[in-house]
C-alpha positions in Angstrom: -22.1 38.4 4.3 -23.0 34.7 4.0 -20.5 32.1 3.2 -21.6 30.3 0.0 -18.9 27.8 -0.2 -20.0 24.2 -0.9 -18.8 23.1 2.5 -20.8 25.9 4.2 -23.9 25.0 2.2 -23.6 21.4 3.1 -23.2 22.2 6.8 -26.3 24.3 6.7 -28.2 21.6 5.0 -27.1 19.1 7.6 -28.2 21.4 10.4 -31.6 22.0 8.7 -32.1 18.2 8.3 -31.3 17.6 12.0 -33.7 20.4 13.1 -36.4 19.0 10.8 -35.9 15.5 12.1 -36.2 16.7 15.7 -39.4 18.6 14.9 -40.9 15.6 13.2 -40.0 13.4 16.2 -41.6 15.9 18.6 -44.8 16.2 16.6 -45.0 12.4 16.3 -44.7 12.1 20.1 -47.2 14.9 20.8 -49.8 13.5 18.4 -49.5 9.8 19.4 -52.9 8.6 20.5 -51.3 6.3 23.2 -49.4 9.2 24.7 -52.6 11.4 24.7 -54.6 8.6 26.3 -52.0 8.1 29.0 -52.0 11.9 29.7 -55.8 12.0 30.0 -55.7 9.0 32.3 -53.0 10.5 34.5 -55.0 13.8 34.7 -58.2 11.9 35.5 -56.5 9.9 38.2 -55.1 13.1 39.8 -58.5 14.8 39.6 -60.2 11.9 41.3 -57.4 11.8 43.9 -57.8 15.6 44.5 -61.5 15.2 44.9 -61.0 12.7 47.8 -60.2 13.3 51.4 -56.4 13.2 51.2 -55.2 15.7 53.8 -52.3 16.7 51.5 -54.7 18.1 48.9 -55.3 21.8 49.3 -58.9 22.9 49.8 -58.7 24.9 46.5 -57.6 21.8 44.6 -60.3 19.7 46.3 -63.1 22.1 45.4 -61.9 22.5 41.9 -61.7 18.8 41.4 -65.2 18.2 42.9 -66.7 21.0 40.8 -65.1 19.6 37.6 -66.2 16.0 38.4 -69.7 17.3 39.2 -70.0 19.1 35.9 -68.7 16.0 34.1 -71.2 13.8 35.9 -74.1 16.2 35.0 -73.0 16.4 31.4 -72.8 12.6 31.2 -76.3 12.3 32.8 -77.7 14.7 30.2 -76.2 12.8 27.3 -77.6 9.5 28.6 -81.0 11.1 29.1 -81.0 12.5 25.6 -79.8 9.2 24.1 -82.5 7.3 26.0 -85.2 9.7 24.8 -84.1 9.4 21.2 -83.9 5.6 21.5 -87.5 5.4 22.9 -88.9 7.5 20.0 -87.7 4.9 17.5 
């Protein structure tokens, strides 16, 4: 059975408020554009580092990084080519 005394209800409300505040704080942090930008920057730096010749990087990580960077470069080149073609038609 639940305890429906005023004190018990007030305690439950306080717990709910604290949980809600923590959830809002976590969502605010996760959705912050600066945080997202820093995460992308850190991942990009690590990817470029892995694609290099550092002997500490495993061959699997190096190949994965080089493949990913190659795909990204190809995609960027295609976007630039399409943009250039569209701009010339105007």
